[in-house]
C-alpha positions as CSV (number, residue, x, y, z in Angstrom):
1,M,-8.5,-2.2,44.4
2,S,-7.1,-4.5,47.1
3,V,-3.5,-5.3,47.3
4,L,-4.3,-9.0,46.4
5,S,-6.2,-7.9,43.3
6,A,-3.3,-5.6,42.3
7,L,-0.8,-8.4,42.7
8,A,-2.9,-10.8,40.7
9,L,-3.4,-8.2,37.9
10,A,0.4,-7.5,37.8
11,A,1.3,-11.2,37.7
12,S,-1.1,-11.9,34.9
13,A,0.2,-9.0,32.9
14,T,3.8,-10.1,33.4
15,L,3.0,-13.7,32.4
16,A,1.1,-12.5,29.3
17,G,4.1,-10.5,28.2
18,C,6.3,-13.6,28.5
19,A,4.1,-16.0,26.6
20,P,4.5,-16.3,22.9
21,S,1.4,-15.4,20.9
22,G,1.1,-19.0,19.6
23,T,1.2,-17.8,16.0
24,D,4.7,-16.3,15.9
25,A,7.7,-17.5,13.8
26,A,9.5,-18.8,17.0
27,T,6.5,-21.0,17.8
28,G,6.4,-22.0,14.1
29,E,10.0,-23.1,14.2
30,R,9.1,-25.5,17.0
31,V,6.1,-26.7,14.9
32,F,8.3,-27.2,11.9
33,K,10.3,-29.9,13.7
34,Q,7.6,-32.4,12.8
35,C,8.1,-31.4,9.1
36,A,11.9,-31.4,9.1
37,S,12.3,-35.1,8.7
38,C,11.0,-34.6,5.1
39,H,11.3,-30.9,4.3
40,Q,14.2,-28.4,4.4
41,V,14.3,-24.6,4.6
42,G,17.2,-22.2,4.6
43,L,20.2,-21.3,2.5
44,N,21.1,-24.8,1.4
45,A,17.6,-26.3,1.3
46,R,16.9,-28.9,-1.3
47,G,14.4,-31.5,-2.1
48,G,14.8,-34.9,-0.4
49,F,12.0,-37.0,0.9
50,G,9.8,-33.9,0.4
51,P,10.3,-30.7,-1.5
52,Q,12.3,-27.8,0.0
53,L,10.0,-25.0,1.2
54,N,11.9,-21.8,0.6
55,G,9.8,-19.2,-1.3
56,L,6.7,-21.3,-0.9
57,F,4.0,-18.5,-0.9
58,G,3.0,-17.7,-4.4
59,R,4.6,-20.9,-5.8
60,R,2.6,-23.3,-7.9
61,A,2.2,-26.7,-6.2
62,G,4.4,-29.4,-7.7
63,A,6.8,-26.8,-9.3
64,T,10.3,-27.2,-7.7
65,P,12.6,-29.1,-10.1
66,D,14.5,-31.0,-7.3
67,F,11.5,-33.2,-6.2
68,A,9.4,-35.9,-7.9
69,Y,5.9,-34.8,-7.1
70,S,2.8,-37.0,-7.3
71,D,0.7,-36.6,-10.4
72,A,-2.1,-35.4,-8.1
73,M,0.0,-32.6,-6.7
74,Q,1.2,-31.5,-10.1
75,A,-2.4,-31.5,-11.5
76,S,-3.9,-29.8,-8.4
77,G,-3.6,-26.3,-9.8
78,I,-2.8,-25.0,-6.3
79,V,-0.8,-21.8,-5.8
80,W,0.3,-21.8,-2.2
81,D,-1.1,-19.0,-0.1
82,E,-2.2,-18.8,3.6
83,R,-5.6,-20.4,2.8
84,S,-4.5,-23.2,0.6
85,L,-1.5,-24.1,2.8
86,S,-3.8,-24.0,5.9
87,A,-6.2,-26.4,4.2
88,F,-3.4,-28.7,3.1
89,L,-1.7,-28.7,6.5
90,H,-5.0,-29.5,8.2
91,D,-5.7,-32.5,5.9
92,P,-3.4,-33.2,3.0
93,D,-5.4,-36.0,1.5
94,K,-8.6,-34.0,1.5
95,L,-7.1,-31.1,-0.4
96,V,-5.0,-33.2,-2.8
97,P,-6.4,-36.8,-3.0
98,G,-3.5,-38.9,-4.1
99,T,-0.7,-36.8,-2.7
100,K,2.5,-38.6,-1.7
101,M,2.6,-36.6,1.5
102,R,1.9,-39.1,4.4
103,F,1.0,-36.8,7.2
104,W,-2.0,-36.9,9.6
105,G,-2.3,-33.1,9.5
106,I,-2.2,-30.3,12.1
107,R,-5.5,-29.7,13.8
108,D,-4.5,-26.6,15.8
109,E,-5.1,-23.4,13.8
110,N,-2.6,-21.4,15.9
111,E,0.1,-24.0,15.1
112,I,-0.7,-23.7,11.4
113,K,-0.5,-19.9,11.6
114,A,2.7,-20.1,13.5
115,L,4.2,-22.5,10.9
116,Q,3.2,-20.2,8.1
117,A,4.9,-17.3,10.0
118,Y,8.1,-19.4,10.2
119,L,7.9,-20.4,6.5
120,R,7.5,-16.7,5.6
121,T,10.9,-16.0,7.0
122,F,12.3,-18.1,4.1
123,Q,10.1,-16.4,1.5
124,D,13.0,-14.5,-0.2
125,L,15.2,-17.6,-0.5
126,R,14.7,-19.7,-3.6
């Protein structure tokens, strides 16, 4: 192996170790900033313009008492898991026609996975 090849290999390994995976909770926290104008997470999270998102996974859609959900969301029968949340985040109107959520969606699957990883950090908060 040439010295130049060895340096290139070492540089790429170093940079790969510094880059986030793209699906980690830290990346998800950055993705959540586009959600934070309507949704809250954390110890004092509450419904406002959108429902709070603590303990989201395994929760029935339209079930938190501190938010007035659309009839469509309440009737959707969705229980939030990775698959249903991914579909909703990708295209809310397609999954729940008539939802009150006005959001164009997230097209990047890694951003959706990262956002889910971030939301999982609030799973034990209710």
